[in-house]
OpenMM code with the backbone's topology and positions (N, CA, C; nanometers):
from openmm import Vec3, app, unit

residues = "MET ILE LYS GLY TYR LYS ASP PHE TYR TYR ASN VAL THR ASP MET ASN ARG ALA VAL LYS PHE TYR SER ASP ALA LEU ALA MET LYS LYS ILE TYR GLY ASP GLU TYR TRP THR THR MET ALA VAL GLY HIS LEU ASN LEU GLY LEU HIS TRP THR GLU GLY GLU SER ILE PRO LEU THR PRO ARG ASN SER HIS GLY GLN SER SER GLY GLY THR LEU THR PHE HIS SER ASP ASN ILE ALA GLU ASP ARG LYS GLN ILE GLU LEU ALA GLY GLY LYS ILE LEU GLY GLU ALA LEU GLN ASP TRP GLY HIS MET LEU VAL PHE GLU ASP LEU ASP GLY ASN VAL LEU LYS LEU MET ASN PRO LYS TYR".split()
positions = [
    Vec3(1.0206, 6.5931, -2.4837),
    Vec3(1.0005, 6.4685, -2.3938),
    Vec3(0.8431, 6.4315, -2.4445),
    Vec3(0.7396, 6.2760, -2.4400),
    Vec3(0.7009, 6.2057, -2.4473),
    Vec3(0.5832, 6.2950, -2.3494),
    Vec3(0.4761, 6.2719, -2.3760),
    Vec3(0.4205, 6.3286, -2.2904),
    Vec3(0.2590, 6.2039, -2.2745),
    Vec3(0.2548, 6.1029, -2.3654),
    Vec3(0.1281, 6.0391, -2.3381),
    Vec3(0.1427, 6.0062, -2.4833),
    Vec3(-0.0016, 5.9499, -2.5013),
    Vec3(-0.0344, 5.8536, -2.6052),
    Vec3(-0.1584, 5.9967, -2.6856),
    Vec3(-0.1133, 5.9756, -2.8239),
    Vec3(-0.2221, 6.0174, -2.8637),
    Vec3(-0.3078, 5.9959, -2.9484),
    Vec3(-0.2786, 5.9209, -3.0432),
    Vec3(-0.3934, 5.8571, -3.1489),
    Vec3(-0.3022, 5.7105, -3.2141),
    Vec3(-0.3859, 5.6113, -3.2697),
    Vec3(-0.3230, 5.5179, -3.3537),
    Vec3(-0.4380, 5.5192, -3.4460),
    Vec3(-0.3610, 5.5330, -3.5963),
    Vec3(-0.4605, 5.5308, -3.7132),
    Vec3(-0.4905, 5.4227, -3.7755),
    Vec3(-0.5813, 5.4122, -3.8617),
    Vec3(-0.6017, 5.3325, -4.0072),
    Vec3(-0.6074, 5.4247, -4.1083),
    Vec3(-0.5506, 5.3758, -4.2395),
    Vec3(-0.6200, 5.4672, -4.3521),
    Vec3(-0.7432, 5.3384, -4.3940),
    Vec3(-0.8280, 5.4534, -4.4648),
    Vec3(-0.9263, 5.4050, -4.5044),
    Vec3(-0.9770, 5.4852, -4.6702),
    Vec3(-1.0284, 5.4579, -4.7764),
    Vec3(-1.0781, 5.4281, -4.8668),
    Vec3(-1.1873, 5.5560, -4.8661),
    Vec3(-1.2737, 5.5231, -4.8176),
    Vec3(-1.3987, 5.5920, -4.8249),
    Vec3(-1.4285, 5.6429, -4.6549),
    Vec3(-1.3993, 5.7758, -4.6508),
    Vec3(-1.3993, 5.8317, -4.5144),
    Vec3(-1.5525, 5.8379, -4.4805),
    Vec3(-1.6449, 5.8643, -4.5275),
    Vec3(-1.7677, 5.8550, -4.4950),
    Vec3(-1.8354, 5.7409, -4.4287),
    Vec3(-1.7554, 5.6235, -4.5271),
    Vec3(-1.8155, 5.4894, -4.5113),
    Vec3(-1.7378, 5.4423, -4.4211),
    Vec3(-1.6297, 5.4505, -4.3310),
    Vec3(-1.5513, 5.4439, -4.2083),
    Vec3(-1.6226, 5.4902, -4.0964),
    Vec3(-1.6700, 5.5723, -4.1130),
    Vec3(-1.6751, 5.6844, -4.0080),
    Vec3(-1.8400, 5.6164, -3.9698),
    Vec3(-1.9120, 5.5517, -4.0825),
    Vec3(-2.0120, 5.5020, -4.0109),
    Vec3(-2.0078, 5.3160, -3.9607),
    Vec3(-1.8552, 5.2769, -4.0453),
    Vec3(-1.8413, 5.1258, -3.9649),
    Vec3(-1.7958, 5.1546, -3.7857),
    Vec3(-1.7105, 5.2426, -3.7898),
    Vec3(-1.6454, 5.2635, -3.6560),
    Vec3(-1.7870, 5.3236, -3.5282),
    Vec3(-1.8613, 5.3849, -3.5801),
    Vec3(-2.0053, 5.4121, -3.5311),
    Vec3(-2.0730, 5.2989, -3.4706),
    Vec3(-2.1264, 5.2616, -3.6158),
    Vec3(-2.1636, 5.1352, -3.5908),
    Vec3(-2.1586, 5.0270, -3.5291),
    Vec3(-2.0182, 4.8943, -3.5995),
    Vec3(-1.9795, 4.8149, -3.5510),
    Vec3(-1.9506, 4.8438, -3.3801),
    Vec3(-1.9070, 4.9675, -3.3639),
    Vec3(-1.7713, 4.9810, -3.2268),
    Vec3(-1.8073, 5.0652, -3.0980),
    Vec3(-1.9516, 5.1624, -3.1685),
    Vec3(-2.0145, 5.2386, -3.0878),
    Vec3(-1.8927, 5.3831, -3.0646),
    Vec3(-1.7710, 5.3639, -3.1695),
    Vec3(-1.7242, 5.5036, -3.1656),
    Vec3(-1.7746, 5.6521, -3.1930),
    Vec3(-1.7889, 5.7038, -3.1067),
    Vec3(-1.8120, 5.8830, -3.1355),
    Vec3(-1.7176, 5.9878, -3.2302),
    Vec3(-1.7487, 5.9970, -3.3096),
    Vec3(-1.6923, 6.1059, -3.3667),
    Vec3(-1.6594, 6.2203, -3.2853),
    Vec3(-1.5252, 6.2840, -3.2932),
    Vec3(-1.4953, 6.3861, -3.2071),
    Vec3(-1.4519, 6.5007, -3.2649),
    Vec3(-1.3359, 6.4568, -3.4448),
    Vec3(-1.2975, 6.5399, -3.4861),
    Vec3(-1.3365, 6.4991, -3.6514),
    Vec3(-1.3610, 6.6036, -3.7633),
    Vec3(-1.3373, 6.5071, -3.8907),
    Vec3(-1.3462, 6.5912, -3.9774),
    Vec3(-1.2542, 6.5966, -4.0812),
    Vec3(-1.2153, 6.6591, -4.2358),
    Vec3(-1.2102, 6.6017, -4.3137),
    Vec3(-1.2297, 6.6202, -4.4357),
    Vec3(-1.2221, 6.5517, -4.5229),
    Vec3(-1.0736, 6.4630, -4.5476),
    Vec3(-0.9556, 6.4811, -4.4836),
    Vec3(-0.8497, 6.4090, -4.4657),
    Vec3(-0.7986, 6.3057, -4.3456),
    Vec3(-0.8980, 6.3722, -4.2463),
    Vec3(-0.8822, 6.2840, -4.1219),
    Vec3(-1.0106, 6.2631, -4.0345),
    Vec3(-1.0327, 6.2265, -3.9298),
    Vec3(-1.1593, 6.1617, -3.8562),
    Vec3(-1.0655, 6.1119, -3.7342),
    Vec3(-1.1267, 6.1673, -3.6438),
    Vec3(-1.0847, 6.1007, -3.5067),
    Vec3(-1.2054, 6.0602, -3.4572),
    Vec3(-1.2154, 5.9221, -3.4422),
    Vec3(-1.3002, 5.8497, -3.3315),
    Vec3(-1.2593, 5.7989, -3.1819),
    Vec3(-1.3727, 5.8306, -3.1000),
    Vec3(-1.2944, 5.8160, -2.9827),
    Vec3(-1.3982, 5.6800, -2.8863),
    Vec3(-1.3913, 5.6026, -2.7918),
    Vec3(-1.3865, 5.5342, -2.7159),
    Vec3(-1.3150, 5.5012, -2.6183),
    Vec3(-1.3910, 5.5437, -2.4461),
    Vec3(-1.3081, 5.5447, -2.3266),
    Vec3(-1.1742, 5.6471, -2.3449),
    Vec3(-1.0567, 5.6360, -2.3573),
    Vec3(-0.9642, 5.6730, -2.3193),
    Vec3(-0.9085, 5.7108, -2.4612),
    Vec3(-0.9245, 5.6497, -2.6095),
    Vec3(-0.8649, 5.5445, -2.6872),
    Vec3(-0.9152, 5.6584, -2.8324),
    Vec3(-0.8763, 5.7236, -2.9009),
    Vec3(-0.8555, 5.8411, -2.9715),
    Vec3(-0.8175, 5.7457, -3.0939),
    Vec3(-0.9094, 5.6390, -3.1601),
    Vec3(-0.8668, 5.6357, -3.3433),
    Vec3(-0.8744, 5.6817, -3.4405),
    Vec3(-0.7430, 5.7502, -3.5200),
    Vec3(-0.7818, 5.8213, -3.6446),
    Vec3(-0.8338, 5.8007, -3.7620),
    Vec3(-0.8619, 5.7910, -3.8656),
    Vec3(-0.9093, 5.7756, -4.0157),
    Vec3(-0.8684, 5.8545, -4.0699),
    Vec3(-0.7414, 5.7712, -4.2004),
    Vec3(-0.7334, 5.8995, -4.2541),
    Vec3(-0.7355, 5.8371, -4.3935),
    Vec3(-0.8063, 5.9225, -4.4323),
    Vec3(-0.8482, 5.9166, -4.5916),
    Vec3(-0.7144, 5.9019, -4.7318),
    Vec3(-0.7068, 5.8244, -4.8145),
    Vec3(-0.5905, 5.7992, -4.8618),
    Vec3(-0.6196, 5.8574, -5.0103),
    Vec3(-0.7403, 5.9114, -4.9999),
    Vec3(-0.7471, 6.0476, -5.1606),
    Vec3(-0.7521, 5.8901, -5.2331),
    Vec3(-0.8795, 5.7901, -5.1708),
    Vec3(-0.9086, 5.6782, -5.3092),
    Vec3(-0.8179, 5.5290, -5.3113),
    Vec3(-0.6651, 5.5755, -5.2543),
    Vec3(-0.5876, 5.4766, -5.3481),
    Vec3(-0.5841, 5.3454, -5.1976),
    Vec3(-0.5892, 5.2176, -5.3032),
    Vec3(-0.6428, 5.1258, -5.2637),
    Vec3(-0.5177, 5.0772, -5.0943),
    Vec3(-0.5594, 5.0128, -5.0265),
    Vec3(-0.4770, 4.9925, -4.9145),
    Vec3(-0.4082, 4.8590, -4.9362),
    Vec3(-0.2771, 4.7888, -4.9031),
    Vec3(-0.1955, 4.6994, -4.9577),
    Vec3(-0.2419, 4.6263, -4.7962),
    Vec3(-0.2485, 4.4855, -4.8084),
    Vec3(-0.3061, 4.4121, -4.7613),
    Vec3(-0.2058, 4.3621, -4.6967),
    Vec3(-0.1575, 4.3081, -4.5569),
    Vec3(-0.0585, 4.2727, -4.4658),
    Vec3(-0.1056, 4.1349, -4.4173),
    Vec3(-0.0183, 4.0378, -4.4195),
    Vec3(-0.0105, 3.8972, -4.3833),
    Vec3(-0.1067, 3.9253, -4.2177),
    Vec3(-0.2312, 3.8242, -4.2632),
    Vec3(-0.2502, 3.8055, -4.1384),
    Vec3(-0.3450, 3.6297, -4.1170),
    Vec3(-0.3825, 3.6341, -3.9580),
    Vec3(-0.4543, 3.4628, -3.9737),
    Vec3(-0.5375, 3.5016, -3.8521),
    Vec3(-0.5921, 3.4108, -3.7866),
    Vec3(-0.6887, 3.4202, -3.6951),
    Vec3(-0.6704, 3.4985, -3.5543),
    Vec3(-0.5613, 3.5301, -3.5637),
    Vec3(-0.4923, 3.5604, -3.4534),
    Vec3(-0.4709, 3.7417, -3.4834),
    Vec3(-0.4659, 3.7857, -3.5499),
    Vec3(-0.4306, 3.9302, -3.6156),
    Vec3(-0.2958, 3.9161, -3.7628),
    Vec3(-0.2812, 4.0616, -3.7402),
    Vec3(-0.1497, 4.0275, -3.8133),
    Vec3(-0.0283, 3.9967, -3.7830),
    Vec3(0.0598, 3.9474, -3.9297),
    Vec3(0.1953, 3.9115, -3.9071),
    Vec3(0.2938, 3.9574, -3.9126),
    Vec3(0.2713, 4.1184, -3.9394),
    Vec3(0.3428, 4.2195, -3.9650),
    Vec3(0.2285, 4.3268, -3.9273),
    Vec3(0.3074, 4.4660, -3.8913),
    Vec3(0.2747, 4.5572, -3.8196),
    Vec3(0.2160, 4.5150, -3.6998),
    Vec3(0.0842, 4.6164, -3.5917),
    Vec3(0.0643, 4.6153, -3.5061),
    Vec3(-0.1318, 4.5489, -3.5359),
    Vec3(-0.1788, 4.5309, -3.4071),
    Vec3(-0.3501, 4.5101, -3.4167),
    Vec3(-0.4414, 4.5847, -3.3033),
    Vec3(-0.4645, 4.6476, -3.3560),
    Vec3(-0.5554, 4.7325, -3.2154),
    Vec3(-0.6147, 4.6541, -3.1554),
    Vec3(-0.6089, 4.6381, -3.0474),
    Vec3(-0.7154, 4.5257, -2.9578),
    Vec3(-0.8006, 4.6514, -2.8405),
    Vec3(-0.9264, 4.5721, -2.8544),
    Vec3(-0.9942, 4.6642, -2.7517),
    Vec3(-1.0986, 4.5483, -2.6441),
    Vec3(-1.1209, 4.5938, -2.5839),
    Vec3(-1.1424, 4.5180, -2.4278),
    Vec3(-1.3314, 4.5557, -2.4611),
    Vec3(-1.3866, 4.4172, -2.4182),
    Vec3(-1.5204, 4.4582, -2.4338),
    Vec3(-1.5108, 4.3173, -2.3811),
    Vec3(-1.6701, 4.3183, -2.3090),
    Vec3(-1.7313, 4.2842, -2.1940),
    Vec3(-1.8357, 4.1377, -2.2109),
    Vec3(-1.8761, 4.1380, -2.3487),
    Vec3(-1.9441, 4.1109, -2.4429),
    Vec3(-1.9128, 4.0551, -2.6068),
    Vec3(-1.8287, 3.9943, -2.6336),
    Vec3(-1.7904, 3.9756, -2.7678),
    Vec3(-1.8860, 3.9181, -2.8373),
    Vec3(-2.0051, 3.8315, -2.7610),
    Vec3(-2.0960, 3.7648, -2.8968),
    Vec3(-2.2074, 3.8852, -2.9556),
    Vec3(-2.2025, 3.9497, -2.8598),
    Vec3(-2.3022, 4.0656, -2.9164),
    Vec3(-2.1943, 4.1718, -2.9950),
    Vec3(-2.0934, 4.2373, -2.9289),
    Vec3(-1.9833, 4.3034, -3.0603),
    Vec3(-1.9745, 4.2559, -3.1474),
    Vec3(-1.9520, 4.0846, -3.1656),
    Vec3(-1.9265, 4.0148, -3.3073),
    Vec3(-2.0984, 4.0320, -3.4282),
    Vec3(-2.1565, 4.0248, -3.3319),
    Vec3(-2.3476, 4.0563, -3.3972),
    Vec3(-2.3212, 4.2112, -3.4722),
    Vec3(-2.3023, 4.3356, -3.3924),
    Vec3(-2.2924, 4.4610, -3.4529),
    Vec3(-2.1546, 4.4710, -3.5964),
    Vec3(-2.0685, 4.3813, -3.5509),
    Vec3(-1.9518, 4.4165, -3.6514),
    Vec3(-1.9953, 4.3357, -3.8224),
    Vec3(-2.0759, 4.2441, -3.7337),
    Vec3(-2.1298, 4.1373, -3.8541),
    Vec3(-2.2182, 4.2561, -3.9507),
    Vec3(-2.2949, 4.2793, -3.9049),
    Vec3(-2.4029, 4.3810, -3.9371),
    Vec3(-2.3604, 4.5082, -4.0037),
    Vec3(-2.2552, 4.5596, -3.9882),
    Vec3(-2.1759, 4.6494, -4.0605),
    Vec3(-2.0807, 4.6421, -4.1285),
    Vec3(-2.0587, 4.5272, -4.1753),
    Vec3(-1.9975, 4.4363, -4.3109),
    Vec3(-1.8425, 4.4112, -4.2644),
    Vec3(-1.8119, 4.3796, -4.1656),
    Vec3(-1.6624, 4.3309, -4.1047),
    Vec3(-1.7278, 4.2219, -4.1577),
    Vec3(-1.5559, 4.1569, -4.1696),
    Vec3(-1.5440, 4.0561, -4.1689),
    Vec3(-1.4473, 3.9570, -4.1105),
    Vec3(-1.4939, 3.8613, -4.0083),
    Vec3(-1.4402, 3.7817, -3.9028),
    Vec3(-1.3148, 3.7181, -3.9725),
    Vec3(-1.2261, 3.6956, -3.8404),
    Vec3(-1.0600, 3.6700, -3.9113),
    Vec3(-1.0620, 3.4965, -3.8422),
    Vec3(-1.1084, 3.5235, -3.7258),
    Vec3(-1.1003, 3.3935, -3.5946),
    Vec3(-1.1859, 3.4320, -3.4900),
    Vec3(-1.1994, 3.2981, -3.4076),
    Vec3(-1.2343, 3.3231, -3.2461),
    Vec3(-1.1978, 3.2716, -3.1849),
    Vec3(-1.1387, 3.2851, -3.0529),
    Vec3(-1.0849, 3.1608, -2.9629),
    Vec3(-1.1463, 3.2092, -2.8043),
    Vec3(-1.1726, 3.0744, -2.7937),
    Vec3(-1.1908, 3.1099, -2.6638),
    Vec3(-1.1492, 3.0413, -2.5720),
    Vec3(-1.0167, 3.0878, -2.4838),
    Vec3(-0.9132, 3.0012, -2.4304),
    Vec3(-0.8979, 3.0094, -2.2498),
    Vec3(-0.7979, 2.9658, -2.1746),
    Vec3(-0.8219, 2.9293, -2.0565),
    Vec3(-0.8093, 3.1198, -2.0041),
    Vec3(-0.7380, 3.1744, -2.0798),
    Vec3(-0.6951, 3.3901, -2.0396),
    Vec3(-0.8195, 3.3848, -2.0996),
    Vec3(-0.9196, 3.3589, -2.2038),
    Vec3(-1.0116, 3.4813, -2.2176),
    Vec3(-1.0727, 3.4537, -2.3660),
    Vec3(-1.1408, 3.5519, -2.4080),
    Vec3(-1.1997, 3.5283, -2.5226),
    Vec3(-1.1439, 3.6105, -2.6342),
    Vec3(-1.1525, 3.6316, -2.7342),
    Vec3(-1.0438, 3.6882, -2.8415),
    Vec3(-1.2038, 3.6832, -2.9888),
    Vec3(-1.1710, 3.7638, -3.0883),
    Vec3(-1.2213, 3.8147, -3.1712),
    Vec3(-1.1671, 3.9150, -3.2475),
    Vec3(-1.0946, 3.8415, -3.3563),
    Vec3(-1.0086, 3.9483, -3.4676),
    Vec3(-1.1118, 3.9154, -3.5653),
    Vec3(-1.1090, 4.0772, -3.6567),
    Vec3(-1.1574, 4.0832, -3.7286),
    Vec3(-1.0969, 4.2109, -3.8313),
    Vec3(-1.1993, 4.2066, -3.9648),
    Vec3(-1.1444, 4.3385, -4.0515),
    Vec3(-1.2474, 4.4324, -4.0528),
    Vec3(-1.2182, 4.5361, -4.0894),
    Vec3(-1.2857, 4.6750, -4.1113),
    Vec3(-1.3075, 4.6453, -4.2629),
    Vec3(-1.3622, 4.7788, -4.3195),
    Vec3(-1.4418, 4.7726, -4.4673),
    Vec3(-1.2947, 4.7728, -4.5191),
    Vec3(-1.1934, 4.8134, -4.5330),
    Vec3(-1.0770, 4.8116, -4.5761),
    Vec3(-0.9725, 4.7331, -4.5601),
    Vec3(-1.0441, 4.6212, -4.4670),
    Vec3(-0.9708, 4.5347, -4.4473),
    Vec3(-0.8164, 4.5375, -4.3331),
    Vec3(-0.8520, 4.7107, -4.2244),
    Vec3(-0.7485, 4.6871, -4.1469),
    Vec3(-0.8161, 4.5887, -4.0309),
    Vec3(-0.6989, 4.5111, -3.9498),
    Vec3(-0.7191, 4.4138, -3.8576),
    Vec3(-0.7237, 4.4792, -3.7322),
    Vec3(-0.8515, 4.4545, -3.6574),
    Vec3(-0.8559, 4.4688, -3.5240),
    Vec3(-0.9066, 4.3840, -3.4431),
    Vec3(-0.8770, 4.3996, -3.2848),
    Vec3(-0.8905, 4.2753, -3.2224),
    Vec3(-0.9926, 4.3149, -3.1057),
    Vec3(-1.1050, 4.2200, -3.0455),
    Vec3(-1.2011, 4.2274, -2.9294),
    Vec3(-1.0923, 4.1160, -2.8465),
    Vec3(-1.0596, 4.1693, -2.6846),
    Vec3(-1.0290, 4.0577, -2.6151),
    Vec3(-1.1301, 4.0910, -2.5116),
    Vec3(-1.1682, 3.9597, -2.4077),
    Vec3(-1.2657, 3.9930, -2.2825),
    Vec3(-1.1507, 3.9272, -2.2128),
    Vec3(-1.0136, 3.9695, -2.1594),
    Vec3(-0.9574, 3.8839, -2.0863),
    Vec3(-0.9613, 3.8163, -1.9426),
    Vec3(-0.9042, 3.7191, -1.8789),
    Vec3(-1.0182, 3.6671, -1.7709),
    Vec3(-0.9228, 3.7305, -1.6577),
    Vec3(-0.7726, 3.7509, -1.6463),
    Vec3(-0.6840, 3.8210, -1.6117),
    Vec3(-0.7022, 3.9236, -1.5744),
] * unit.nanometer
topology = app.Topology()
chain = topology.addChain("A")
for resn in residues:
    res = topology.addResidue(resn, chain)
    for name in ("N", "CA", "C"):
        topology.addAtom(name, app.Element.getBySymbol(name[0]), res)
């Protein structure tokens, strides 16, 4: 029986570099880590980082709204402008930003090209 949510994970090519990015850019805390797997946490979310043993990660189709296939992990932000600065300082690549009637959205890539999103919804 399903008991709830465990984690969402991304593949990474360099574990130490990925942990630093998620710590610096998104203020996530490392709660577990070994050579192949690290669990980062923010709020009630656990994000897993899985080492590819150096193999490259194929890029999926994406645009300024996120990935065209697969999922896009979306974080709630109360200050996207400030979070954007931290993401850029940590080396993240901005794919798009929109300020709409429904809220503010920022789509970006981590250092391995994994797509993530920040939203500050008005609803």
